[in-house]
C-alpha positions in Angstrom: 107.1 56.4 177.8 104.4 57.8 175.3 101.4 56.4 177.1 98.9 53.6 176.7 96.9 55.2 173.8 100.1 55.1 171.7 101.1 51.7 172.8 97.7 50.2 172.0 98.0 51.6 168.4 101.2 49.8 167.8 101.3 46.8 165.3 104.2 44.6 164.7 105.0 42.0 161.8 107.8 39.8 161.6 109.0 38.4 158.3 111.4 35.4 158.2 114.1 36.5 155.7 117.6 36.9 156.2 117.8 39.9 154.0 115.6 41.7 156.7 117.5 40.4 159.8 118.9 43.7 160.7 116.2 46.0 159.4 113.3 47.6 161.4 110.7 49.6 159.3 108.6 52.0 161.3 105.5 53.2 159.4 103.8 56.2 161.0 100.2 57.0 160.2 99.3 59.6 157.7 99.8 63.1 159.0 96.6 64.6 160.1 95.4 68.1 158.8 93.0 69.3 161.4 93.4 70.3 165.0 90.3 68.2 165.9 92.0 65.1 164.3 95.2 65.9 166.1 93.5 66.2 169.5 91.7 63.1 169.0 94.9 61.0 168.5 95.5 60.8 172.3 99.4 61.0 172.2 102.0 63.6 171.2 103.0 62.6 167.6 105.9 65.2 167.6 107.7 63.7 170.7 107.5 60.4 169.1 109.1 61.5 165.9 111.9 63.2 167.8 112.5 60.1 169.8 112.5 57.8 166.8 114.5 60.1 164.6 117.4 59.8 166.9 117.3 56.0 166.8 117.0 55.3 162.9 119.4 55.4 160.1 117.1 56.6 157.2 113.7 58.7 157.2 111.4 58.4 154.3 109.2 61.4 153.8 106.3 60.6 151.4 104.3 63.0 149.3 101.3 62.2 147.2 101.9 63.4 143.5 98.1 64.2 143.3 98.0 66.3 146.4 101.0 68.3 147.4 99.5 70.1 150.4 101.9 70.0 153.3 99.7 70.3 156.3 100.7 72.3 159.3 101.5 68.9 161.3 103.6 67.7 158.5 105.7 71.0 158.4 106.0 70.5 162.2 107.4 66.9 161.6 109.8 68.3 159.1 111.0 71.1 161.4 111.5 68.4 164.1 113.7 66.6 161.8 116.2 69.6 161.6 119.6 68.1 161.9 118.7 64.7 160.4 119.4 65.9 156.8 121.7 63.1 156.0 118.9 60.5 157.0 116.2 62.0 155.1 114.9 60.8 151.7 112.2 62.6 149.9 109.6 60.3 148.1 107.2 61.4 145.6 104.5 58.7 145.7 102.3 57.8 142.9 104.4 59.4 140.3 103.0 57.3 137.7 99.5 58.9 138.1 100.5 62.1 136.6 101.7 62.9 133.1 105.5 63.3 132.6 105.0 67.2 131.9 102.9 67.4 135.2 105.3 65.4 137.0 108.1 68.0 136.4 105.8 70.8 137.7 104.7 68.6 140.7 108.5 67.8 141.6 109.4 71.5 141.3 106.4 72.7 143.5 107.5 70.0 146.1 111.0 71.2 146.1 110.0 74.7 146.2 107.8 74.1 149.2 110.2 71.9 151.1 112.9 74.5 150.5 110.8 77.0 152.6 110.5 74.6 155.5 113.8 72.7 155.5 116.8 74.5 157.0 119.4 73.1 154.6 121.2 74.8 151.6 119.7 72.4 149.2 116.6 70.3 149.5 117.3 66.5 149.3 116.9 64.6 146.0 113.2 63.8 145.2 112.8 60.0 144.2 109.7 58.8 142.3 107.7 55.9 143.5 105.2 54.4 141.2 102.0 53.1 142.7 
């Protein structure tokens, strides 16, 4: 459906744990920033995101507390996820790597930036994740 280049990059891992019996986790690669890198990928990432977003129960969007730049491709992914608001969870990764006062500023900046991209009355709650 998405071509051999995509299929050749897929990796699967199985864990024998009852807790995970009905859970599948799909971890996509980091979102690329340059047109050159996107073209070199060899498959249409946005089509894959659209396909998978209709199949999953939850979508975690991770943002690095140390660099909040939301690339054009990440914006495109967020726009593709329009209509999946109930599935989306926003995660601020490496939250423990910034001071508490800076963390408040970073969270505010992230929510402001996402508010301009997401088409929902309120930006979803931002969860902190420590590294």
